N, C-alpha and C positions, 0 to 999 in steps of 0.2 A: 757735132753736138755732144756735149758731155752727158754721160749717163750717171745715174745715182743709184747706189745699192746700199744694203745694210752695212757694209764695211766702211763706206764713206759718209753715210748719213747717221750721225750719232742718235738722232731722234727715232730711228727705226729700230724696233726691238729685234734682238738677235733671233735667227730662226733655229728651231729645234732640229738637232742633227738626227740622222736616220738611226744611229746607234742608240741615242738617248730615247727615241720613240720606242725602239724594240725592247730595250731594257725596262723602261717604265711600264710599258704595256704588259710585259711578261710578269713583272712584280705585282701589278694590279690584279692580274688573273690569278696568280698564286695566292695572294691575300684573300681574294674572294672565295676561292676553293677551300682554303683552310678555315675561313670563317664559317662557311656552310658546313664543313665537317665538324667543327666545334658545336655549332647549333644542333646538329643531328645527334651528336654524342651526349650533350647535356640533356636534350629532350628524352633520349632513350633512358638515361640514368634516372631522370626525374620520374618518368612513368613506371619504371621498374623498381624504384626505391633503392637504388644502388648508392652506397656511401662512396663518393668520388675520392675522398682522401685516402681511402684504403684500396682504390683502384690504381695500381701502379702504372698500367698501360695508359690510362687517361692522364695522369699527372705528367708522365713522360711526354706524351703527345702535346699537351698544353704548353709545356716548357719550350719545346722546339717550335711550336707555332708562335709563341712570344718572341723567340729569337729571330724568326723570319720577319715578324712585324718590325722589330728593331732594325734589322738589316734593310728593310724597305725604307725606313725613315732615313738612314744614312745614304742609301743609294740616291734617294730623291735630293738629299742635301748636297751630294757630290755634283749632281747635274744641274742644280738650281743656279740661275743667273744671279739672283740676289740671295746669297746664302743666309745672311742675317734675317732678312725678311721671311724666308722660308722657315728658318728655325723658330721664329716667333709664331708664325701661323700654324706650324705643325707640332709645337711643343706638347700639346695635349695628346697627340698621337703617340709620342715617345713615352709619355707618362703612363698611358693606358696599355702600352706594350710590355711593361714590367711584369714578370711572372710572380705576382704577389703570393699566390697559393704555394708555389714551390719554395719561395723564401720563407714563408710562415712555417711550412712543413720542415724545412731543413734546420731552421733555428729553434724549432719546438716552441713557437710563440703560441700562447693560449688565447684563442678568440672564441666568442660565442658562436653557436651553430648558425645563427642568423647572419652574423658578419662574414663567416666563412662562405656561406652560400651566395651572399651578395658579391664577395670578392671573386667568385667563380665567373661572374659575368663581365669582369673588367676587360679581358681581351676581346669579348664579343662586342663591347661598346666601341672599341677601336675598329673592329671589322665593320660595324654599322656605319661609322663615320666615313670609312673608306668607300663603302658601297654607295653611300649618299653622294659623295663627290663624283664617283665614276658615272653613276646614273645621271647626274646633273649635266655631264658633258654632252649628252645627246639632246639637250633642250635647245630650243630655238632662240630664246632671249633670256635676259637676266632674271626677270620675274618668274618665268616658267622654270628656270633652273633652280631658283630658290624654293619654289613650290614643290618641285619633284624631290629635292633634297629633304625637305621637312616631312613630306609624306613618307619617304623611305624610313626616316628616323622614327616617325610616329608608329609605323608598323612594327619596327623592331622593339620599341618601348612596350607596345601592347603585348607582343608575344613574350618578351622577357618577363614582364610583370605578371602575366598570367601563369607562367611556369613557376615563378617564385611564390605567388599566392597559393597555387595548387600544392606545391611541395611542402610549404610551411603550415597550411591550414587544413588540408585533408587529413582526416583521422583525429584532428583536434577540434575543428569547428564542425558541428553536426550539420550545418547548412551547406557545407562544401563536400560533396560526395563524388563528383566527377570533374574531369578537366574542363568540360564544356561549361559547367557552372562557374568555374574560375575565369574562363575566357569571357563569359557574359558579364560577370562582375567587373572585369577589367575594362571592357568596352563601355559599359555604363558610366564608370567613374572617369574614364578618359574623355568622354563626351560631356563631362561635368553634370550629367543628369542625376547621378547618384544611384544607389542600389540598396535594397532592403537588407542585404547580407552585411553583417558587421564583422570585421576581422577581430580575432582574439589573440593573435600572436604579435610579437614586436615587428617582425618582418612584414606581416600583413598590414599593420598600421602604418608602417613607413611607406609601403607601396600605395596605400590609400591616400597619402599626402602627395606623393610624386605624380600620380596619374592626373588629378584635376589641374595641377599646376602646369603639367605638360600640355593638357588640352587647352587651357586658357592661352598658352603661348602659340600653339600650332594652329588651332582652328580659325583665328582671325585671318590667317594667310589665305584661306579659301575666299574670303571677301576681297582681299587684295588681288588675288589671281583672277577672279571673275570680273572685277572692275577693269583690270588691265586687258583681259580678253575681249570684253564688250567694246572697250575704247578702240583697241586695235582693229576689231572687225568693222566698227562704224567708220573709222578713217579709211580702211581699205575699200569699203563699199562706196564711200563718198568720192575717193580718188578714181574708182572705176567708173562712176557715173559722170564725173567731170571729163574724163578722157574720152568717153563715148559720146559726149554732147557735141553735135556738129557745129553749133553756134560758138 
């Protein structure tokens, strides 16, 4: 009797090799660790009011983090079965891995303080996307995977926006005196409820637009997930009742 395997059946997707699994897993772990380190460093500088452009250690660290992110993209491209498909799906990852701050600093490009501070979060956006993808791998189905990915991205958006709002508004806006006020303002705007605190800086106003738009995109997924969960639970219970019915 003839046997069929992946090498003889073209419809069967090729199996991931052990070497590929090891390399991709290692790169994912490195990307997540470096992303966490960047978040910690940016948070520390924000709370301590340190000028990151004058912090040579931070600028050097961010540059090499971006280089690792770019390497991760090309490692994934090398192992990808459909390289063109992979390139199109992950092109945003490559763009977000560009060390914009280092390029701006090296070429002496003049940008406003608000634009510089936003540019600082570009590598972190890449790390957030990578984390969302890794976290979604542990999900049981497509809807749960999408839900977990968006929740991860939402948490990153909330934290990044709270840092930006606190850094730009504290000392300028008399209503923003602590980070917790900035975090509360962020969560209220993300939930689209709104807040009595009005931003006075350009960066604060930009964040005030980004947050409700993000909330309107992300929060409907709760409805989708709950509907899918209830439907799957009902079908599972119905199937269990049918199988246990002796008639």
